[in-house]
N, CA, C and O atoms as a printed pandas DataFrame, in Angstrom:
     atom_number atom_name residue_name chain_id  residue_number  x_coord  y_coord  z_coord
0              1         N          MET        A               1   89.705  122.186  100.288
1              2        CA          MET        A               1   88.714  123.004  100.310
2              3         C          MET        A               1   87.347  122.347  101.739
3              4         O          MET        A               1   87.269  121.191  102.157
4              5         N          SER        A               2   86.605  123.363  102.101
5              6        CA          SER        A               2   85.634  122.687  103.143
6              7         C          SER        A               2   84.493  121.738  102.648
7              8         O          SER        A               2   84.401  121.793  101.422
8              9         N          PHE        A               3   83.649  120.936  103.191
9             10        CA          PHE        A               3   82.962  120.432  102.520
10            11         C          PHE        A               3   81.551  120.985  103.674
11            12         O          PHE        A               3   80.601  120.223  103.857
12            13         N          ALA        A               4   81.615  122.400  104.376
13            14        CA          ALA        A               4   80.606  122.833  104.980
14            15         C          ALA        A               4   79.198  122.762  104.203
15            16         O          ALA        A               4   78.151  122.148  104.407
16            17         N          HIS        A               5   79.785  123.954  102.906
17            18        CA          HIS        A               5   77.896  124.026  102.354
18            19         C          HIS        A               5   77.933  122.644  101.971
19            20         O          HIS        A               5   76.981  122.253  102.647
20            21         N          CYS        A               6   78.327  121.678  101.405
21            22        CA          CYS        A               6   77.591  119.970  101.124
22            23         C          CYS        A               6   76.557  119.446  102.124
23            24         O          CYS        A               6   75.372  119.138  101.998
24            25         N          ASN        A               7   77.837  119.451  103.691
25            26        CA          ASN        A               7   76.547  119.394  104.368
26            27         C          ASN        A               7   75.773  119.590  104.587
27            28         O          ASN        A               7   75.047  118.756  105.130
28            29         N          SER        A               8   75.227  121.288  104.223
29            30        CA          SER        A               8   74.031  121.914  104.324
30            31         C          SER        A               8   72.487  120.596  103.615
31            32         O          SER        A               8   71.277  120.644  103.833
32            33         N          LEU        A               9   73.123  119.826  102.968
33            34        CA          LEU        A               9   72.034  119.191  102.167
34            35         C          LEU        A               9   71.313  118.707  102.981
35            36         O          LEU        A               9   70.086  118.779  102.904
36            37         N          PHE        A              10   72.116  117.961  104.170
37            38        CA          PHE        A              10   71.241  117.156  105.258
38            39         C          PHE        A              10   70.804  117.588  106.079
39            40         O          PHE        A              10   70.365  116.867  106.975
40            41         N          HIS        A              11   70.718  119.035  106.153
41            42        CA          HIS        A              11   69.706  119.887  107.081
42            43         C          HIS        A              11   68.616  119.941  106.746
43            44         O          HIS        A              11   68.326  119.693  105.576
44            45         N          VAL        A              12   67.361  120.395  107.972
45            46        CA          VAL        A              12   65.803  120.719  107.803
46            47         C          VAL        A              12   66.320  122.538  107.929
47            48         O          VAL        A              12   67.152  123.206  108.543
48            49         N          VAL        A              13   65.266  122.733  106.964
49            50        CA          VAL        A              13   64.914  124.104  107.037
50            51         C          VAL        A              13   63.785  124.638  107.764
51            52         O          VAL        A              13   62.644  124.314  107.437
52            53         N          VAL        A              14   64.013  125.455  108.755
53            54        CA          VAL        A              14   63.441  126.169  109.328
54            55         C          VAL        A              14   63.043  127.189  109.438
55            56         O          VAL        A              14   63.991  127.850  109.012
56            57         N          ASP        A              15   61.735  128.389  109.912
57            58        CA          ASP        A              15   61.935  129.649  109.538
58            59         C          ASP        A              15   62.736  130.714  110.837
59            60         O          ASP        A              15   62.867  131.928  110.686
60            61         N          THR        A              16   63.237  129.900  112.162
61            62        CA          THR        A              16   63.422  130.294  113.238
62            63         C          THR        A              16   64.498  129.448  114.137
63            64         O          THR        A              16   64.494  128.218  114.100
64            65         N          ASP        A              17   65.357  130.135  114.892
65            66        CA          ASP        A              17   66.161  129.243  115.266
66            67         C          ASP        A              17   65.545  128.349  116.716
67            68         O          ASP        A              17   65.828  127.277  117.251
68            69         N          ASP        A              18   64.402  129.635  117.016
69            70        CA          ASP        A              18   62.905  129.116  118.233
70            71         C          ASP        A              18   62.431  127.718  117.739
71            72         O          ASP        A              18   62.258  126.705  118.416
72            73         N          THR        A              19   62.257  127.905  116.354
73            74        CA          THR        A              19   61.575  126.763  115.782
74            75         C          THR        A              19   62.371  125.369  115.987
75            76         O          THR        A              19   61.864  124.452  116.633
76            77         N          ALA        A              20   63.650  125.270  115.394
77            78        CA          ALA        A              20   64.631  124.515  115.925
78            79         C          ALA        A              20   64.677  123.717  117.373
79            80         O          ALA        A              20   64.466  122.557  117.729
80            81         N          ALA        A              21   65.104  125.077  118.085
81            82        CA          ALA        A              21   64.991  124.476  119.515
82            83         C          ALA        A              21   63.975  123.644  120.081
83            84         O          ALA        A              21   64.441  122.829  120.878
84            85         N          ARG        A              22   62.428  123.573  119.887
85            86        CA          ARG        A              22   61.412  123.383  120.190
86            87         C          ARG        A              22   60.948  121.783  119.808
87            88         O          ARG        A              22   60.369  120.924  120.473
88            89         N          VAL        A              23   61.682  121.809  117.896
89            90        CA          VAL        A              23   61.931  120.277  117.723
90            91         C          VAL        A              23   62.771  119.589  118.395
91            92         O          VAL        A              23   62.217  118.575  118.821
92            93         N          ILE        A              24   63.926  119.662  118.715
93            94        CA          ILE        A              24   65.031  119.432  119.205
94            95         C          ILE        A              24   64.610  118.820  120.869
95            96         O          ILE        A              24   64.854  117.688  121.286
96            97         N          GLU        A              25   64.063  119.706  121.467
97            98        CA          GLU        A              25   63.376  119.805  122.542
98            99         C          GLU        A              25   62.779  118.417  122.713
99           100         O          GLU        A              25   63.184  117.546  123.483
100          101         N          LEU        A              26   61.505  118.333  121.668
101          102        CA          LEU        A              26   60.598  117.390  121.681
102          103         C          LEU        A              26   61.374  116.127  121.042
103          104         O          LEU        A              26   61.016  115.008  121.410
104          105         N          LEU        A              27   62.483  116.257  120.048
105          106        CA          LEU        A              27   63.004  114.941  119.898
106          107         C          LEU        A              27   63.910  114.376  120.687
107          108         O          LEU        A              27   64.204  113.181  120.695
108          109         N          ASN        A              28   64.449  115.388  121.484
109          110        CA          ASN        A              28   65.198  115.081  123.037
110          111         C          ASN        A              28   64.320  114.116  124.125
111          112         O          ASN        A              28   64.873  113.243  124.794
112          113         N          GLU        A              29   62.979  114.386  124.193
113          114        CA          GLU        A              29   62.362  114.227  124.863
114          115         C          GLU        A              29   61.303  112.289  124.596
115          116         O          GLU        A              29   60.485  111.486  125.046
116          117         N          GLN        A              30   61.938  112.524  123.881
117          118        CA          GLN        A              30   60.984  111.477  123.089
118          119         C          GLN        A              30   62.152  110.338  122.422
119          120         O          GLN        A              30   61.930  109.402  121.654
120          121         N          SER        A              31   63.582  110.837  123.077
121          122        CA          SER        A              31   64.426  109.902  122.275
122          123         C          SER        A              31   64.282  109.361  120.632
123          124         O          SER        A              31   64.131  108.247  120.131
124          125         N          LEU        A              32   64.395  110.584  120.141
125          126        CA          LEU        A              32   64.070  110.231  118.584
126          127         C          LEU        A              32   65.378  110.521  117.651
127          128         O          LEU        A              32   65.251  110.491  116.427
128          129         N          GLY        A              33   66.474  110.767  118.180
129          130        CA          GLY        A              33   67.908  111.008  117.093
130          131         C          GLY        A              33   67.797  112.494  117.576
131          132         O          GLY        A              33   67.093  113.215  118.282
132          133         N          ARG        A              34   69.030  112.529  116.691
133          134        CA          ARG        A              34   69.473  114.114  116.258
134          135         C          ARG        A              34   68.890  114.472  114.883
135          136         O          ARG        A              34   68.509  113.657  114.043
136          137         N          VAL        A              35   68.874  116.239  114.743
137          138        CA          VAL        A              35   68.492  116.398  113.193
138          139         C          VAL        A              35   69.884  117.832  113.179
139          140         O          VAL        A              35   70.593  118.090  114.151
140          141         N          SER        A              36   69.909  118.139  112.597
141          142        CA          SER        A              36   70.523  119.623  112.131
142          143         C          SER        A              36   69.819  120.646  111.197
143          144         O          SER        A              36   69.219  120.324  110.172
144          145         N          PHE        A              37   69.967  122.000  111.695
145          146        CA          PHE        A              37   68.723  122.843  110.910
146          147         C          PHE        A              37   69.412  123.587  110.715
147          148         O          PHE        A              37   70.466  123.880  111.279
148          149         N          LEU        A              38   68.698  124.167  109.539
149          150        CA          LEU        A              38   69.279  125.493  109.118
150          151         C          LEU        A              38   67.620  126.836  109.634
151          152         O          LEU        A              38   66.423  126.725  109.369
152          153         N          PRO        A              39   68.052  127.456  110.072
153          154        CA          PRO        A              39   67.306  128.309  110.818
154          155         C          PRO        A              39   67.685  129.702  109.597
155          156         O          PRO        A              39   68.805  130.177  109.405
156          157         N          LEU        A              40   66.638  130.043  109.041
157          158        CA          LEU        A              40   66.253  131.207  107.599
158          159         C          LEU        A              40   66.724  132.096  108.685
159          160         O          LEU        A              40   67.913  132.287  108.429
160          161         N          ASN        A              41   66.425  132.714  109.721
161          162        CA          ASN        A              41   66.481  134.077  110.523
162          163         C          ASN        A              41   68.166  134.158  110.649
163          164         O          ASN        A              41   68.716  135.250  110.503
164          165         N          ARG        A              42   68.921  132.985  110.918
165          166        CA          ARG        A              42   69.998  132.559  111.289
166          167         C          ARG        A              42   70.919  132.826  109.988
167          168         O          ARG        A              42   71.851  133.608  110.173
168          169         N          LEU        A              43   70.768  132.242  108.618
169          170        CA          LEU        A              43   71.545  132.166  107.770
170          171         C          LEU        A              43   72.258  134.048  107.193
171          172         O          LEU        A              43   71.608  135.077  107.012
172          173         N          HIS        A              44   73.096  133.915  107.118
173          174        CA          HIS        A              44   73.795  135.320  106.187
174          175         C          HIS        A              44   74.522  134.789  105.266
175          176         O          HIS        A              44   75.574  135.389  105.046
176          177         N          ALA        A              45   74.267  133.633  104.499
177          178        CA          ALA        A              45   74.617  133.330  103.461
178          179         C          ALA        A              45   75.266  134.369  102.492
179          180         O          ALA        A              45   74.568  135.355  102.254
180          181         N          LYS        A              46   76.746  134.290  101.774
181          182        CA          LYS        A              46   76.828  135.195  100.414
182          183         C          LYS        A              46   77.014  134.168   99.561
183          184         O          LYS        A              46   77.395  132.998   99.603
184          185         N          GLU        A              47   76.544  135.137   98.595
185          186        CA          GLU        A              47   76.051  134.264   97.014
186          187         C          GLU        A              47   76.976  134.444   96.444
187          188         O          GLU        A              47   77.039  135.593   96.008
188          189         N          MET        A              48   78.324  133.427   96.062
189          190        CA          MET        A              48   79.361  133.193   95.621
190          191         C          MET        A              48   79.231  133.685   93.958
191          192         O          MET        A              48   78.531  133.185   93.077
192          193         N          LYS        A              49   80.357  135.073   93.868
193          194        CA          LYS        A              49   80.203  135.761   92.269
194          195         C          LYS        A              49   81.564  134.606   92.099
195          196         O          LYS        A              49   82.399  134.219   92.917
196          197         N          PHE        A              50   81.269  134.182   90.195
197          198        CA          PHE        A              50   82.001  133.812   89.156
198          199         C          PHE        A              50   82.407  134.674   88.174
199          200         O          PHE        A              50   82.052  134.575   86.999
200          201         N          GLU        A              51   83.398  135.815   88.764
201          202        CA          GLU        A              51   83.908  136.690   87.710
202          203         C          GLU        A              51   84.847  135.856   86.440
203          204         O          GLU        A              51   85.832  135.141   86.260
204          205         N          GLY        A              52   83.871  136.458   85.842
205          206        CA          GLY        A              52   84.657  135.878   83.945
206          207         C          GLY        A              52   84.239  134.532   83.738
207          208         O          GLY        A              52   84.530  133.919   82.711
208          209         N          LEU        A              53   83.570  134.047   84.667
209          210        CA          LEU        A              53   83.220  133.100   84.167
210          211         C          LEU        A              53   82.515  132.603   83.031
211          212         O          LEU        A              53   81.297  132.776   82.998
212          213         N          SER        A              54   83.127  131.972   82.033
213          214        CA          SER        A              54   81.964  131.887   80.695
214          215         C          SER        A              54   80.749  131.474   80.586
215          216         O          SER        A              54   80.777  130.644   81.495
216          217         N          ARG        A              55   79.947  131.428   80.268
217          218        CA          ARG        A              55   78.685  130.424   80.106
218          219         C          ARG        A              55   78.464  129.497   78.981
219          220         O          ARG        A              55   77.327  129.126   78.692
220          221         N          ASP        A              56   79.818  128.997   78.144
221          222        CA          ASP        A              56   79.884  128.425   77.733
222          223         C          ASP        A              56   80.286  126.827   78.130
223          224         O          ASP        A              56   80.050  125.681   77.747
224          225         N          ASP        A              57   81.246  127.725   79.413
225          226        CA          ASP        A              57   81.961  126.138   79.787
226          227         C          ASP        A              57   81.142  125.790   81.173
227          228         O          ASP        A              57   80.989  124.647   81.603
228          229         N          ALA        A              58   80.664  126.950   81.770
229          230        CA          ALA        A              58   79.506  125.978   83.165
230          231         C          ALA        A              58   78.621  127.287   83.613
231          232         O          ALA        A              58   79.092  128.371   83.270
232          233         N          ILE        A              59   77.579  127.293   84.230
233          234        CA          ILE        A              59   76.749  127.581   84.834
234          235         C          ILE        A              59   76.775  127.319   86.050
235          236         O          ILE        A              59   76.994  126.158   86.393
236          237         N          PRO        A              60   76.498  128.619   87.283
237          238        CA          PRO        A              60   75.912  128.490   88.690
238          239         C          PRO        A              60   74.823  127.320   88.749
239          240         O          PRO        A              60   73.811  127.319   88.049
240          241         N          LEU        A              61   75.114  126.449   89.558
241          242        CA          LEU        A              61   74.119  125.327   89.930
242          243         C          LEU        A              61   72.421  125.800   90.462
243          244         O          LEU        A              61   71.326  125.254   90.328
244          245         N          LEU        A              62   73.023  127.487   91.311
245          246        CA          LEU        A              62   71.635  128.208   91.730
246          247         C          LEU        A              62   70.451  128.975   90.521
247          248         O          LEU        A              62   69.261  129.284   90.593
248          249         N          ASP        A              63   71.519  129.068   89.426
249          250        CA          ASP        A              63   70.575  129.819   88.268
250          251         C          ASP        A              63   69.987  128.607   87.526
251          252         O          ASP        A              63   69.745  128.768   86.330
252          253         N          LYS        A              64   69.764  127.582   88.008
253          254        CA          LYS        A              64   69.481  126.611   87.431
254          255         C          LYS        A              64   68.036  125.727   87.961
255          256         O          LYS        A              64   67.199  124.919   87.555
256          257         N          LEU        A              65   68.473  126.617   89.298
257          258        CA          LEU        A              65   67.245  125.770   90.694
258          259         C          LEU        A              65   66.287  126.982   90.458
259          260         O          LEU        A              65   66.525  128.178   90.292
260          261         N          ARG        A              66   64.551  125.917   90.518
261          262        CA          ARG        A              66   63.305  126.815   91.125
262          263         C          ARG        A              66   63.290  126.699   92.414
263          264         O          ARG        A              66   63.665  125.639   92.914
264          265         N          PHE        A              67   62.767  127.977   93.375
265          266        CA          PHE        A              67   62.017  127.498   94.308
266          267         C          PHE        A              67   61.436  128.745   95.030
267          268         O          PHE        A              67   61.602  129.869   94.557
268          269         N          ASP        A              68   60.696  128.512   96.279
269          270        CA          ASP        A              68   60.251  129.716   96.590
270          271         C          ASP        A              68   60.883  131.034   97.272
271          272         O          ASP        A              68   61.270  131.057   98.440
272          273         N          PRO        A              69   60.918  131.802   96.648
273          274        CA          PRO        A              69   61.870  133.291   97.574
274          275         C          PRO        A              69   61.969  133.471   98.793
275          276         O          PRO        A              69   62.559  134.401   99.343
276          277         N          MET        A              70   61.622  132.938   99.096
277          278        CA          MET        A              70   61.504  132.998  101.311
278          279         C          MET        A              70   62.530  131.760  101.749
279          280         O          MET        A              70   63.099  131.521  102.814
280          281         N          TYR        A              71   62.518  131.092  100.488
281          282        CA          TYR        A              71   63.901  129.862  101.363
282          283         C          TYR        A              71   65.236  130.360  100.481
283          284         O          TYR        A              71   66.044  129.446  100.315
284          285         N          ARG        A              72   65.627  131.691   99.862
285          286        CA          ARG        A              72   66.475  131.913   98.735
286          287         C          ARG        A              72   67.910  131.712   99.916
287          288         O          ARG        A              72   68.846  130.983   99.587
288          289         N          LYS        A              73   67.911  132.403  101.184
289          290        CA          LYS        A              73   69.140  132.096  101.973
290          291         C          LYS        A              73   69.667  130.661  102.165
291          292         O          LYS        A              73   70.877  130.556  102.363
292          293         N          ALA        A              74   68.864  129.461  102.130
293          294        CA          ALA        A              74   68.518  128.041  102.709
294          295         C          ALA        A              74   69.580  127.503  101.205
295          296         O          ALA        A              74   70.456  126.653  101.368
296          297         N          PHE        A              75   69.327  128.125   99.849
297          298        CA          PHE        A              75   69.511  127.501   98.939
298          299         C          PHE        A              75   70.896  127.909   98.693
299          300         O          PHE        A              75   71.766  127.068   98.465
300          301         N          VAL        A              76   71.227  129.646   98.743
301          302        CA          VAL        A              76   72.414  130.081   98.534
302          303         C          VAL        A              76   72.995  129.517   99.634
303          304         O          VAL        A              76   74.051  129.062   99.195
304          305         N          GLN        A              77   72.948  129.326  100.551
305          306        CA          GLN        A              77   74.077  128.182  101.880
306          307         C          GLN        A              77   74.477  127.080  100.972
307          308         O          GLN        A              77   75.665  126.781  100.852
308          309         N          THR        A              78   73.329  126.327  100.184
309          310        CA          THR        A              78   73.749  125.000  100.128
310          311         C          THR        A              78   74.931  124.926   98.724
311          312         O          THR        A              78   76.022  124.356   98.762
312          313         N          PHE        A              79   74.432  125.560   97.716
313          314        CA          PHE        A              79   74.213  125.460   96.449
314          315         C          PHE        A              79   75.387  126.335   95.862
315          316         O          PHE        A              79   76.237  125.832   95.127
316          317         N          SER        A              80   75.399  127.865   96.271
317          318        CA          SER        A              80   76.329  128.781   95.978
318          319         C          SER        A              80   77.650  129.083   95.130
319          320         O          SER        A              80   78.000  129.872   94.253
320          321         N          ARG        A              81   78.217  127.982   95.899
321          322        CA          ARG        A              81   79.530  127.388   96.119
322          323         C          ARG        A              81   79.238  126.333   94.885
323          324         O          ARG        A              81   80.149  125.562   95.186
324          325         N          THR        A              82   78.779  125.862   93.979
325          326        CA          THR        A              82   78.294  124.986   93.270
326          327         C          THR        A              82   78.193  125.117   91.715
327          328         O          THR        A              82   77.089  125.529   91.358
328          329         N          LEU        A              83   79.223  124.826   90.536
329          330        CA          LEU        A              83   79.269  125.001   89.108
330          331         C          LEU        A              83   78.255  123.876   88.453
331          332         O          LEU        A              83   77.838  122.960   89.163
332          333         N          VAL        A              84   77.852  123.996   86.964
333          334        CA          VAL        A              84   77.553  122.800   86.184
334          335         C          VAL        A              84   78.210  123.046   85.499
335          336         O          VAL        A              84   77.909  124.110   84.958
336          337         N          ALA        A              85   79.673  122.320   84.900
337          338        CA          ALA        A              85   80.478  122.368   84.178
338          339         C          ALA        A              85   79.604  121.118   82.883
339          340         O          ALA        A              85   78.707  120.275   82.907
340          341         N          ARG        A              86   80.517  121.676   81.943
341          342        CA          ARG        A              86   80.014  121.073   80.411
342          343         C          ARG        A              86   81.219  119.733   80.572
343          344         O          ARG        A              86   80.557  118.833   80.054
344          345         N          ASN        A              87   82.077  119.312   80.826
345          346        CA          ASN        A              87   82.937  118.212   81.263
346          347         C          ASN        A              87   83.699  118.333   82.046
347          348         O          ASN        A              87   84.093  119.353   82.611
348          349         N          LEU        A              88   84.032  117.130   82.177
349          350        CA          LEU        A              88   85.656  116.929   83.431
350          351         C          LEU        A              88   86.337  117.600   83.155
351          352         O          LEU        A              88   87.033  117.818   84.146
352          353         N          GLU        A              89   86.663  118.171   82.339
353          354        CA          GLU        A              89   87.877  118.904   81.978
354          355         C          GLU        A              89   87.858  120.102   82.520
355          356         O          GLU        A              89   88.632  120.349   83.445
356          357         N          VAL        A              90   87.009  121.017   82.063
357          358        CA          VAL        A              90   86.875  121.913   82.522
358          359         C          VAL        A              90   86.472  121.909   84.353
359          360         O          VAL        A              90   87.035  122.580   85.218
360          361         N          ALA        A              91   85.533  121.100   84.500
361          362        CA          ALA        A              91   84.627  121.195   86.063
362          363         C          ALA        A              91   86.578  121.397   86.898
363          364         O          ALA        A              91   86.923  122.325   87.630
364          365         N          GLY        A              92   87.328  120.399   86.515
365          366        CA          GLY        A              92   88.712  120.376   87.624
366          367         C          GLY        A              92   89.389  121.827   87.133
367          368         O          GLY        A              92   90.185  122.074   88.039
368          369         N          GLU        A              93   89.454  122.674   86.367
369          370        CA          GLU        A              93   89.900  123.859   85.822
370          371         C          GLU        A              93   89.220  124.805   86.935
371          372         O          GLU        A              93   89.739  125.328   87.921
372          373         N          LEU        A              94   87.964  124.854   86.489
373          374        CA          LEU        A              94   87.308  125.648   87.334
374          375         C          LEU        A              94   86.979  125.691   88.424
375          376         O          LEU        A              94   86.509  126.713   88.923
376          377         N          SER        A              95   87.205  124.198   89.285
377          378        CA          SER        A              95   87.036  124.332   90.119
378          379         C          SER        A              95   87.987  124.496   91.090
379          380         O          SER        A              95   87.638  124.812   92.228
380          381         N          GLN        A              96   89.401  124.290   90.744
381          382        CA          GLN        A              96   90.369  125.744   91.437
382          383         C          GLN        A              96   90.630  126.736   91.320
383          384         O          GLN        A              96   91.077  127.474   92.198
384          385         N          LYS        A              97   90.390  127.028   90.083
385          386        CA          LYS        A              97   90.217  128.663   89.589
386          387         C          LYS        A              97   89.473  129.173   90.932
387          388         O          LYS        A              97   90.021  130.004   91.657
388          389         N          TYR        A              98   88.310  128.684   91.206
389          390        CA          TYR        A              98   87.628  129.642   92.068
390          391         C          TYR        A              98   87.364  129.064   93.537
391          392         O          TYR        A              98   86.822  129.526   94.542
392          393         N          ASP        A              99   88.073  127.678   93.177
393          394        CA          ASP        A              99   87.906  127.089   95.021
394          395         C          ASP        A              99   86.401  126.915   94.988
395          396         O          ASP        A              99   85.713  127.796   95.503
396          397         N          CYS        A             100   85.617  125.473   94.227
397          398        CA          CYS        A             100   84.007  125.387   94.039
398          399         C          CYS        A             100   83.864  124.446   94.085
399          400         O          CYS        A             100   84.877  123.763   94.234
400          401         N          ASN        A             101   82.789  123.875   94.011
401          402        CA          ASN        A             101   82.846  122.520   93.583
402          403         C          ASN        A             101   81.991  122.587   92.487
403          404         O          ASN        A             101   81.013  123.331   92.415
404          405         N          CYS        A             102   82.465  121.600   91.411
405          406        CA          CYS        A             102   81.740  121.580   90.167
406          407         C          CYS        A             102   80.816  120.258   90.098
407          408         O          CYS        A             102   80.922  119.381   90.955
408          409         N          ILE        A             103   79.860  120.166   88.974
409          410        CA          ILE        A             103   79.503  119.069   88.281
410          411         C          ILE        A             103   79.170  119.002   87.263
411          412         O          ILE        A             103   78.472  119.875   86.747
412          413         N          THR        A             104   79.711  117.549   86.430
413          414        CA          THR        A             104   79.421  117.520   85.260
414          415         C          THR        A             104   77.944  117.525   84.154
415          416         O          THR        A             104   77.215  116.777   84.806
416          417         N          LEU        A             105   77.492  117.744   83.468
417          418        CA          LEU        A             105   76.117  117.435   82.965
418          419         C          LEU        A             105   76.495  115.829   83.023
419          420         O          LEU        A             105   75.325  115.617   83.341
420          421         N          ASP        A             106   77.011  114.649   83.006
421          422        CA          ASP        A             106   76.967  113.661   83.447
422          423         C          ASP        A             106   77.166  113.074   84.597
423          424         O          ASP        A             106   77.471  111.888   84.727
424          425         N          GLY        A             107   76.969  114.033   85.667
425          426        CA          GLY        A             107   77.369  113.726   87.175
426          427         C          GLY        A             107   78.611  113.710   87.601
427          428         O          GLY        A             107   78.800  113.533   88.804
428          429         N          THR        A             108   79.402  113.838   86.971
429          430        CA          THR        A             108   80.343  113.609   87.826
430          431         C          THR        A             108   81.113  114.761   88.679
431          432         O          THR        A             108   81.507  115.839   88.235
432          433         N          TYR        A             109   81.208  114.372   89.744
433          434        CA          TYR        A             109   81.783  115.568   91.042
434          435         C          TYR        A             109   83.107  116.034   91.416
435          436         O          TYR        A             109   83.969  115.204   91.705
436          437         N          THR        A             110   83.318  117.102   91.436
437          438        CA          THR        A             110   84.603  117.278   92.106
438          439         C          THR        A             110   84.682  118.734   92.891
439          440         O          THR        A             110   83.713  119.494   92.877
440          441         N          CYS        A             111   85.460  118.942   93.323
441          442        CA          CYS        A             111   85.288  119.205   94.872
442          443         C          CYS        A             111   86.500  120.112   94.814
443          444         O          CYS        A             111   86.899  120.675   95.834
């Protein structure tokens, strides 16, 4: 399984790739390091559908998050492939069934 979506947690969300380019230019000019960006105008993330998922076993993490709709693409990119499961056994089963990440109510993480 790819961790590409997990890595999005550490990216900075910006409105456009032009904004990201301008910030990168400033960082380079001042030798301030590197930053990865999620430009909203370039995101084409698809929301994962968990067909047949019992809400007694798990719920999509995205359903439990509150955010400004203008950032929806970034949240889908980052959290769409994650379920919150009632326990580790269910998390393991669902992780395999849906090829997704799962976190339990007590914070245990599977992928």
